[in-house]
Biopython code that builds the backbone (N, CA, C, O; Angstrom):
import numpy as np
from Bio.PDB.StructureBuilder import StructureBuilder

atoms = [
    (1, "MET", "N", (-2.663, -24.665, -31.543)),
    (1, "MET", "CA", (-2.667, -24.168, -30.629)),
    (1, "MET", "C", (-1.927, -23.824, -29.384)),
    (1, "MET", "O", (-2.387, -24.417, -28.408)),
    (2, "SER", "N", (-0.675, -22.854, -29.061)),
    (2, "SER", "CA", (-0.036, -23.686, -28.940)),
    (2, "SER", "C", (-0.367, -22.482, -26.750)),
    (2, "SER", "O", (-1.129, -21.517, -26.694)),
    (3, "SER", "N", (0.594, -23.113, -25.213)),
    (3, "SER", "CA", (0.157, -23.436, -24.576)),
    (3, "SER", "C", (0.820, -21.767, -23.837)),
    (3, "SER", "O", (1.873, -21.340, -24.312)),
    (4, "PRO", "N", (0.397, -21.282, -23.159)),
    (4, "PRO", "CA", (0.787, -20.049, -22.667)),
    (4, "PRO", "C", (2.321, -20.240, -21.900)),
    (4, "PRO", "O", (2.444, -21.190, -21.127)),
    (5, "PRO", "N", (3.551, -19.262, -22.147)),
    (5, "PRO", "CA", (4.978, -19.706, -21.744)),
    (5, "PRO", "C", (4.823, -19.534, -20.546)),
    (5, "PRO", "O", (4.380, -18.547, -19.958)),
    (6, "PRO", "N", (5.352, -20.937, -19.976)),
    (6, "PRO", "CA", (5.537, -21.084, -18.473)),
    (6, "PRO", "C", (5.552, -19.684, -17.376)),
    (6, "PRO", "O", (6.232, -18.663, -17.472)),
    (7, "ASP", "N", (4.944, -19.912, -16.743)),
    (7, "ASP", "CA", (5.706, -18.896, -15.496)),
    (7, "ASP", "C", (7.501, -18.717, -15.157)),
    (7, "ASP", "O", (8.144, -19.734, -14.897)),
    (8, "PRO", "N", (7.995, -17.732, -15.183)),
    (8, "PRO", "CA", (9.369, -17.908, -14.755)),
    (8, "PRO", "C", (10.065, -18.618, -13.558)),
    (8, "PRO", "O", (11.170, -19.140, -13.409)),
    (9, "GLY", "N", (8.500, -18.347, -12.420)),
    (9, "GLY", "CA", (8.842, -17.919, -11.068)),
    (9, "GLY", "C", (8.540, -19.524, -10.576)),
    (9, "GLY", "O", (8.985, -19.927, -9.501)),
    (10, "ALA", "N", (7.844, -20.278, -11.356)),
    (10, "ALA", "CA", (7.466, -21.440, -11.033)),
    (10, "ALA", "C", (8.508, -22.360, -10.653)),
    (10, "ALA", "O", (9.652, -22.025, -10.960)),
    (11, "PRO", "N", (8.335, -23.513, -10.012)),
    (11, "PRO", "CA", (8.315, -24.291, -9.274)),
    (11, "PRO", "C", (8.734, -25.426, -10.777)),
    (11, "PRO", "O", (7.854, -25.584, -11.624)),
    (12, "ALA", "N", (10.287, -26.221, -10.972)),
    (12, "ALA", "CA", (9.641, -27.737, -11.679)),
    (12, "ALA", "C", (9.090, -28.398, -11.395)),
    (12, "ALA", "O", (9.236, -28.858, -10.263)),
    (13, "VAL", "N", (8.204, -28.816, -12.160)),
    (13, "VAL", "CA", (7.059, -29.697, -12.335)),
    (13, "VAL", "C", (7.806, -31.147, -12.399)),
    (13, "VAL", "O", (8.780, -31.274, -13.141)),
    (14, "PRO", "N", (7.249, -32.438, -11.464)),
    (14, "PRO", "CA", (7.947, -33.209, -11.591)),
    (14, "PRO", "C", (7.760, -34.138, -12.715)),
    (14, "PRO", "O", (6.543, -34.280, -12.836)),
    (15, "GLY", "N", (8.404, -34.865, -13.627)),
    (15, "GLY", "CA", (7.574, -35.887, -14.624)),
    (15, "GLY", "C", (7.978, -35.555, -15.867)),
    (15, "GLY", "O", (8.966, -34.899, -16.197)),
    (16, "PRO", "N", (7.143, -36.053, -16.534)),
    (16, "PRO", "CA", (8.002, -35.512, -18.168)),
    (16, "PRO", "C", (7.116, -34.520, -18.485)),
    (16, "PRO", "O", (5.900, -34.500, -18.296)),
    (17, "ALA", "N", (8.296, -33.163, -19.308)),
    (17, "ALA", "CA", (6.940, -32.030, -19.914)),
    (17, "ALA", "C", (7.154, -32.600, -21.193)),
    (17, "ALA", "O", (7.886, -33.292, -21.899)),
    (18, "THR", "N", (6.022, -31.871, -21.100)),
    (18, "THR", "CA", (5.233, -31.258, -22.353)),
    (18, "THR", "C", (6.591, -30.612, -23.485)),
    (18, "THR", "O", (7.480, -29.781, -23.297)),
    (19, "PRO", "N", (6.120, -31.659, -24.957)),
    (19, "PRO", "CA", (7.134, -31.037, -25.821)),
    (19, "PRO", "C", (6.131, -29.358, -26.337)),
    (19, "PRO", "O", (4.904, -29.288, -26.266)),
    (20, "LEU", "N", (7.061, -28.172, -26.831)),
    (20, "LEU", "CA", (6.153, -27.055, -26.720)),
    (20, "LEU", "C", (6.539, -27.055, -28.216)),
    (20, "LEU", "O", (7.355, -27.787, -28.776)),
    (21, "ASP", "N", (5.997, -26.359, -28.586)),
    (21, "ASP", "CA", (5.726, -25.884, -30.367)),
    (21, "ASP", "C", (6.435, -25.150, -30.452)),
    (21, "ASP", "O", (7.139, -24.862, -29.484)),
    (22, "ALA", "N", (6.584, -24.407, -31.873)),
    (22, "ALA", "CA", (8.075, -23.866, -31.907)),
    (22, "ALA", "C", (7.666, -22.069, -31.334)),
    (22, "ALA", "O", (8.633, -21.399, -30.972)),
    (23, "ILE", "N", (6.302, -21.432, -31.293)),
    (23, "ILE", "CA", (6.390, -19.995, -31.434)),
    (23, "ILE", "C", (6.214, -20.357, -29.776)),
    (23, "ILE", "O", (6.151, -19.191, -29.387)),
    (24, "THR", "N", (6.104, -21.089, -28.654)),
    (24, "THR", "CA", (6.066, -20.968, -27.218)),
    (24, "THR", "C", (8.101, -21.488, -26.695)),
    (24, "THR", "O", (8.908, -21.223, -25.804)),
    (25, "ALA", "N", (8.031, -22.227, -27.810)),
    (25, "ALA", "CA", (9.889, -22.164, -26.713)),
    (25, "ALA", "C", (10.571, -21.180, -27.888)),
    (25, "ALA", "O", (11.802, -21.206, -27.874)),
    (26, "CYS", "N", (10.083, -20.491, -28.695)),
    (26, "CYS", "CA", (10.493, -18.764, -28.798)),
    (26, "CYS", "C", (10.606, -18.377, -27.965)),
    (26, "CYS", "O", (11.692, -18.314, -27.390)),
    (27, "GLU", "N", (9.955, -18.115, -27.696)),
    (27, "GLU", "CA", (8.754, -17.330, -25.917)),
    (27, "GLU", "C", (10.148, -17.752, -24.895)),
    (27, "GLU", "O", (11.189, -17.103, -24.791)),
    (28, "LEU", "N", (9.913, -18.603, -24.438)),
    (28, "LEU", "CA", (10.261, -19.270, -23.555)),
    (28, "LEU", "C", (11.590, -19.235, -23.507)),
    (28, "LEU", "O", (12.051, -18.847, -22.433)),
    (29, "THR", "N", (12.695, -19.653, -24.727)),
    (29, "THR", "CA", (13.836, -19.296, -25.154)),
    (29, "THR", "C", (13.841, -17.650, -24.409)),
    (29, "THR", "O", (14.125, -17.458, -23.227)),
    (30, "ALA", "N", (13.427, -16.459, -25.486)),
    (30, "ALA", "CA", (13.571, -15.110, -24.686)),
    (30, "ALA", "C", (13.378, -14.661, -23.065)),
    (30, "ALA", "O", (13.938, -13.807, -22.378)),
    (31, "GLN", "N", (12.561, -15.421, -22.854)),
    (31, "GLN", "CA", (12.144, -14.999, -21.079)),
    (31, "GLN", "C", (13.561, -15.844, -20.881)),
    (31, "GLN", "O", (14.245, -14.987, -21.441)),
    (32, "ILE", "N", (14.231, -16.549, -20.629)),
    (32, "ILE", "CA", (15.091, -17.224, -20.369)),
    (32, "ILE", "C", (16.478, -16.367, -20.830)),
    (32, "ILE", "O", (17.316, -16.187, -19.947)),
    (33, "ARG", "N", (16.741, -15.846, -22.151)),
    (33, "ARG", "CA", (18.025, -15.014, -22.769)),
    (33, "ARG", "C", (17.663, -14.015, -21.240)),
    (33, "ARG", "O", (18.395, -14.029, -20.250)),
    (34, "ALA", "N", (16.319, -13.157, -21.367)),
    (34, "ALA", "CA", (16.546, -12.519, -21.199)),
    (34, "ALA", "C", (17.362, -11.971, -18.857)),
    (34, "ALA", "O", (18.219, -11.306, -18.276)),
    (35, "SER", "N", (15.767, -13.276, -18.501)),
    (35, "SER", "CA", (16.277, -13.326, -16.546)),
    (35, "SER", "C", (17.650, -13.381, -17.296)),
    (35, "SER", "O", (17.625, -12.301, -17.886)),
    (36, "ILE", "N", (18.741, -13.935, -17.607)),
    (36, "ILE", "CA", (20.544, -14.509, -17.821)),
    (36, "ILE", "C", (21.008, -13.546, -17.611)),
    (36, "ILE", "O", (21.651, -13.352, -16.580)),
    (37, "ALA", "N", (20.765, -12.354, -18.826)),
    (37, "ALA", "CA", (21.091, -10.774, -18.675)),
    (37, "ALA", "C", (20.742, -9.740, -17.491)),
    (37, "ALA", "O", (21.434, -8.790, -17.126)),
    (38, "ALA", "N", (19.595, -10.125, -17.021)),
    (38, "ALA", "CA", (19.251, -9.390, -15.623)),
    (38, "ALA", "C", (19.976, -10.022, -14.574)),
    (38, "ALA", "O", (20.099, -9.417, -13.509)),
    (39, "VAL", "N", (20.556, -11.339, -14.746)),
    (39, "VAL", "CA", (21.875, -12.168, -13.299)),
    (39, "VAL", "C", (22.664, -10.824, -13.642)),
    (39, "VAL", "O", (22.709, -9.655, -13.259)),
    (40, "GLU", "N", (22.975, -11.260, -14.131)),
    (40, "GLU", "CA", (24.847, -10.709, -15.480)),
    (40, "GLU", "C", (24.591, -9.210, -14.837)),
    (40, "GLU", "O", (25.421, -8.716, -14.074)),
    (41, "ARG", "N", (23.267, -8.465, -15.238)),
    (41, "ARG", "CA", (23.364, -7.111, -14.343)),
    (41, "ARG", "C", (23.060, -6.979, -13.844)),
    (41, "ARG", "O", (22.477, -5.895, -13.866)),
    (42, "ALA", "N", (22.935, -7.844, -12.558)),
    (42, "ALA", "CA", (22.882, -7.698, -11.451)),
    (42, "ALA", "C", (23.887, -7.630, -10.638)),
    (42, "ALA", "O", (24.214, -6.758, -9.834)),
    (43, "GLY", "N", (24.468, -8.885, -10.989)),
    (43, "GLY", "CA", (25.758, -9.557, -10.120)),
    (43, "GLY", "C", (26.849, -8.209, -10.400)),
    (43, "GLY", "O", (27.478, -7.795, -9.426)),
    (44, "ALA", "N", (27.039, -7.571, -11.705)),
    (44, "ALA", "CA", (28.213, -7.092, -11.645)),
    (44, "ALA", "C", (28.217, -5.533, -10.704)),
    (44, "ALA", "O", (29.262, -4.973, -10.372)),
    (45, "LEU", "N", (26.709, -4.965, -10.354)),
    (45, "LEU", "CA", (27.248, -3.558, -9.230)),
    (45, "LEU", "C", (27.740, -4.371, -8.257)),
    (45, "LEU", "O", (28.949, -4.146, -8.324)),
    (46, "PRO", "N", (27.508, -5.486, -7.059)),
    (46, "PRO", "CA", (27.702, -5.839, -5.751)),
    (46, "PRO", "C", (29.133, -6.117, -6.189)),
    (46, "PRO", "O", (30.167, -5.788, -5.608)),
    (47, "ALA", "N", (28.968, -6.889, -7.501)),
    (47, "ALA", "CA", (30.939, -7.557, -7.818)),
    (47, "ALA", "C", (31.858, -5.589, -7.053)),
    (47, "ALA", "O", (32.266, -5.320, -5.923)),
    (48, "ALA", "N", (31.819, -4.808, -8.213)),
    (48, "ALA", "CA", (32.121, -3.861, -8.379)),
    (48, "ALA", "C", (31.942, -3.130, -7.031)),
    (48, "ALA", "O", (33.061, -2.847, -6.602)),
    (49, "ARG", "N", (30.911, -2.695, -6.152)),
    (49, "ARG", "CA", (31.188, -2.379, -4.680)),
    (49, "ARG", "C", (32.213, -3.103, -3.326)),
    (49, "ARG", "O", (32.915, -2.648, -2.423)),
    (50, "VAL", "N", (31.822, -4.436, -3.803)),
    (50, "VAL", "CA", (32.334, -5.357, -3.327)),
    (50, "VAL", "C", (34.260, -5.578, -3.084)),
    (50, "VAL", "O", (35.007, -5.869, -2.150)),
    (51, "ARG", "N", (34.418, -5.169, -4.812)),
    (51, "ARG", "CA", (35.707, -5.023, -5.020)),
    (51, "ARG", "C", (36.156, -3.595, -4.530)),
    (51, "ARG", "O", (36.187, -3.899, -3.337)),
    (52, "ARG", "N", (36.460, -2.513, -4.537)),
    (52, "ARG", "CA", (35.539, -1.228, -3.836)),
    (52, "ARG", "C", (36.492, -1.158, -2.699)),
    (52, "ARG", "O", (37.619, -0.703, -2.506)),
    (53, "ALA", "N", (35.500, -1.852, -1.964)),
    (53, "ALA", "CA", (35.059, -1.771, -0.226)),
    (53, "ALA", "C", (36.177, -2.697, -0.163)),
    (53, "ALA", "O", (36.898, -2.416, 0.795)),
    (54, "HIS", "N", (36.545, -3.592, -0.758)),
    (54, "HIS", "CA", (37.976, -4.100, -0.776)),
    (54, "HIS", "C", (39.237, -3.659, -0.671)),
    (54, "HIS", "O", (40.101, -4.038, 0.120)),
    (55, "GLN", "N", (39.302, -2.824, -1.524)),
    (55, "GLN", "CA", (40.646, -2.453, -2.718)),
    (55, "GLN", "C", (40.942, -0.997, -1.500)),
    (55, "GLN", "O", (42.074, -0.528, -1.379)),
    (56, "SER", "N", (39.588, -0.379, -0.593)),
    (56, "SER", "CA", (39.076, 0.801, -0.162)),
    (56, "SER", "C", (39.767, 0.372, 1.324)),
    (56, "SER", "O", (40.556, 1.163, 1.841)),
    (57, "HIS", "N", (39.537, -0.534, 1.796)),
    (57, "HIS", "CA", (39.979, -1.204, 3.091)),
    (57, "HIS", "C", (39.059, -0.654, 4.566)),
    (57, "HIS", "O", (39.369, -0.204, 5.669)),
    (58, "ILE", "N", (37.514, -1.064, 3.690)),
    (58, "ILE", "CA", (36.060, -0.672, 4.175)),
    (58, "ILE", "C", (36.572, -1.600, 5.755)),
    (58, "ILE", "O", (36.165, -0.930, 6.704)),
    (59, "ARG", "N", (37.180, -2.655, 6.167)),
    (59, "ARG", "CA", (37.404, -3.272, 7.453)),
    (59, "ARG", "C", (37.834, -2.530, 8.627)),
    (59, "ARG", "O", (37.559, -2.465, 9.825)),
    (60, "ARG", "N", (38.619, -2.000, 7.793)),
    (60, "ARG", "CA", (39.804, -0.669, 8.665)),
    (60, "ARG", "C", (38.854, 0.090, 9.300)),
    (60, "ARG", "O", (38.637, 0.254, 10.501)),
    (61, "ALA", "N", (38.354, 0.501, 8.386)),
    (61, "ALA", "CA", (37.189, 1.795, 8.753)),
    (61, "ALA", "C", (35.855, 1.133, 9.729)),
    (61, "ALA", "O", (35.098, 1.746, 10.482)),
    (62, "LEU", "N", (35.885, 0.061, 9.489)),
    (62, "LEU", "CA", (34.753, 0.076, 10.388)),
    (62, "LEU", "C", (35.218, -0.750, 11.692)),
    (62, "LEU", "O", (34.343, -1.445, 12.209)),
    (63, "GLY", "N", (36.120, -0.751, 12.108)),
    (63, "GLY", "CA", (37.053, -1.935, 12.919)),
    (63, "GLY", "C", (36.875, -3.832, 12.363)),
    (63, "GLY", "O", (36.857, -4.787, 13.140)),
    (64, "TYR", "N", (36.835, -3.856, 11.797)),
    (64, "TYR", "CA", (37.099, -5.757, 11.739)),
    (64, "TYR", "C", (38.849, -5.661, 11.111)),
    (64, "TYR", "O", (39.539, -5.183, 10.210)),
    (65, "ALA", "N", (38.890, -6.388, 12.177)),
    (65, "ALA", "CA", (40.078, -7.731, 12.192)),
    (65, "ALA", "C", (40.932, -7.754, 11.188)),
    (65, "ALA", "O", (42.021, -7.183, 11.258)),
    (66, "SER", "N", (40.500, -8.468, 10.062)),
    (66, "SER", "CA", (39.967, -8.829, 8.567)),
    (66, "SER", "C", (39.146, -8.736, 7.588)),
    (66, "SER", "O", (37.981, -8.339, 7.573)),
    (67, "TRP", "N", (39.931, -9.192, 6.619)),
    (67, "TRP", "CA", (38.533, -8.831, 5.829)),
    (67, "TRP", "C", (37.789, -10.543, 5.410)),
    (67, "TRP", "O", (36.988, -10.935, 4.562)),
    (68, "ALA", "N", (38.382, -11.037, 6.251)),
    (68, "ALA", "CA", (37.142, -11.883, 6.173)),
    (68, "ALA", "C", (36.156, -11.866, 6.841)),
    (68, "ALA", "O", (35.089, -12.403, 6.545)),
    (69, "GLY", "N", (36.426, -11.174, 7.936)),
    (69, "GLY", "CA", (35.377, -10.757, 9.305)),
    (69, "GLY", "C", (34.477, -10.111, 8.752)),
    (69, "GLY", "O", (33.339, -10.547, 8.574)),
    (70, "TYR", "N", (34.925, -8.866, 8.375)),
    (70, "TYR", "CA", (33.720, -7.965, 8.013)),
    (70, "TYR", "C", (32.793, -7.988, 7.310)),
    (70, "TYR", "O", (31.907, -7.148, 7.465)),
    (71, "PRO", "N", (32.645, -9.651, 5.604)),
    (71, "PRO", "CA", (31.634, -9.718, 5.022)),
    (71, "PRO", "C", (30.509, -11.063, 6.215)),
    (71, "PRO", "O", (29.325, -11.376, 6.092)),
    (72, "ALA", "N", (31.459, -11.489, 7.163)),
    (72, "ALA", "CA", (31.172, -12.594, 7.943)),
    (72, "ALA", "C", (30.222, -11.402, 8.786)),
    (72, "ALA", "O", (29.046, -11.765, 8.759)),
    (73, "ALA", "N", (30.354, -10.381, 9.359)),
    (73, "ALA", "CA", (29.805, -10.425, 10.282)),
    (73, "ALA", "C", (28.493, -8.943, 10.062)),
    (73, "ALA", "O", (27.700, -8.435, 10.854)),
    (74, "GLU", "N", (28.908, -8.596, 8.183)),
    (74, "GLU", "CA", (27.887, -7.725, 7.704)),
    (74, "GLU", "C", (27.283, -8.211, 7.180)),
    (74, "GLU", "O", (26.282, -7.495, 7.176)),
    (75, "PHE", "N", (27.054, -9.156, 6.549)),
    (75, "PHE", "CA", (26.580, -9.767, 5.642)),
    (75, "PHE", "C", (26.149, -11.846, 5.902)),
    (75, "PHE", "O", (25.076, -12.289, 5.493)),
    (76, "GLU", "N", (27.015, -12.606, 6.482)),
    (76, "GLU", "CA", (26.334, -13.737, 7.172)),
    (76, "GLU", "C", (27.266, -14.087, 6.138)),
    (76, "GLU", "O", (27.482, -15.196, 6.625)),
    (77, "ILE", "N", (28.082, -14.073, 5.004)),
    (77, "ILE", "CA", (28.971, -14.701, 4.707)),
    (77, "ILE", "C", (30.202, -15.007, 4.791)),
    (77, "ILE", "O", (30.879, -14.627, 5.747)),
    (78, "GLY", "N", (30.610, -15.620, 3.971)),
    (78, "GLY", "CA", (32.458, -16.001, 4.990)),
    (78, "GLY", "C", (33.614, -16.836, 3.748)),
    (78, "GLY", "O", (34.812, -16.758, 3.473)),
    (79, "VAL", "N", (32.380, -17.649, 3.244)),
    (79, "VAL", "CA", (33.251, -18.908, 2.776)),
    (79, "VAL", "C", (33.970, -18.338, 1.582)),
    (79, "VAL", "O", (35.182, -18.370, 1.368)),
    (80, "GLU", "N", (32.697, -17.634, 0.590)),
    (80, "GLU", "CA", (33.282, -18.081, -0.700)),
    (80, "GLU", "C", (34.912, -16.542, -0.758)),
    (80, "GLU", "O", (35.995, -16.557, -1.344)),
    (81, "VAL", "N", (34.243, -15.468, 0.169)),
    (81, "VAL", "CA", (35.379, -14.528, 0.420)),
    (81, "VAL", "C", (36.582, -14.751, 0.928)),
    (81, "VAL", "O", (37.434, -13.873, 1.065)),
    (82, "GLU", "N", (36.732, -16.052, 1.264)),
    (82, "GLU", "CA", (37.685, -15.965, 2.492)),
    (82, "GLU", "C", (38.898, -16.786, 1.196)),
    (82, "GLU", "O", (40.105, -16.633, 1.009)),
    (83, "VAL", "N", (37.970, -17.561, 0.594)),
    (83, "VAL", "CA", (38.864, -17.954, -1.018)),
    (83, "VAL", "C", (39.154, -16.637, -1.425)),
    (83, "VAL", "O", (40.117, -15.935, -1.117)),
    (84, "GLU", "N", (38.240, -16.406, -2.123)),
    (84, "GLU", "CA", (38.650, -14.834, -2.946)),
    (84, "GLU", "C", (39.679, -13.330, -2.062)),
    (84, "GLU", "O", (40.123, -12.302, -2.574)),
    (85, "GLU", "N", (39.749, -13.850, -0.533)),
    (85, "GLU", "CA", (41.334, -12.546, -0.193)),
    (85, "GLU", "C", (42.053, -13.850, -0.010)),
    (85, "GLU", "O", (43.080, -13.632, 0.634)),
    (86, "GLN", "N", (41.955, -14.822, -0.246)),
    (86, "GLN", "CA", (43.761, -15.358, -0.564)),
    (86, "GLN", "C", (44.280, -15.349, -1.387)),
    (86, "GLN", "O", (45.510, -15.381, -1.335)),
    (87, "ARG", "N", (43.642, -15.302, -2.498)),
    (87, "ARG", "CA", (44.348, -15.243, -4.580)),
    (87, "ARG", "C", (43.774, -14.013, -3.932)),
    (87, "ARG", "O", (43.103, -14.500, -3.021)),
    (88, "SER", "N", (43.631, -12.617, -3.857)),
    (88, "SER", "CA", (44.158, -11.672, -3.685)),
    (88, "SER", "C", (45.280, -11.409, -2.869)),
    (88, "SER", "O", (46.071, -10.635, -3.407)),
    (89, "SER", "N", (45.636, -11.836, -1.643)),
    (89, "SER", "CA", (46.720, -11.394, -1.623)),
    (89, "SER", "C", (47.913, -12.557, -1.343)),
    (89, "SER", "O", (48.609, -12.991, -0.425)),
    (90, "ARG", "N", (47.589, -12.802, -3.156)),
    (90, "ARG", "CA", (48.821, -13.767, -3.545)),
    (90, "ARG", "C", (50.028, -12.479, -4.370)),
    (90, "ARG", "O", (51.117, -12.848, -4.810)),
]
sb = StructureBuilder()
sb.init_structure("model")
sb.init_model(0)
sb.init_chain("A")
sb.init_seg("    ")
for serial, (resi, resn, name, xyz) in enumerate(atoms, 1):
    if name == "N":
        sb.init_residue(resn, " ", resi, " ")
    sb.init_atom(name, np.array(xyz, "f"), 0.0, 1.0, " ", f" {name:<3s}", serial, name[0])
structure = sb.get_structure()
């Protein structure tokens, strides 16, 4: 009899893992595959919106002096955006 698949939101348990039977391994693999697909879908929408914001100069409409200032103030992020800004200005 196989054990139920682990909760995908549960933290990793330290120590050696219990080997899975084939059915449980397939179920866990399907859960991982679904989680990866969900992350990919979720990431596409924000990325498209950020591109639109950058291309339409949203920072000017909102009074920011630079592109980096916009996400730093609005979303409390900056390092990754600044690197992307440097790439896009080449």
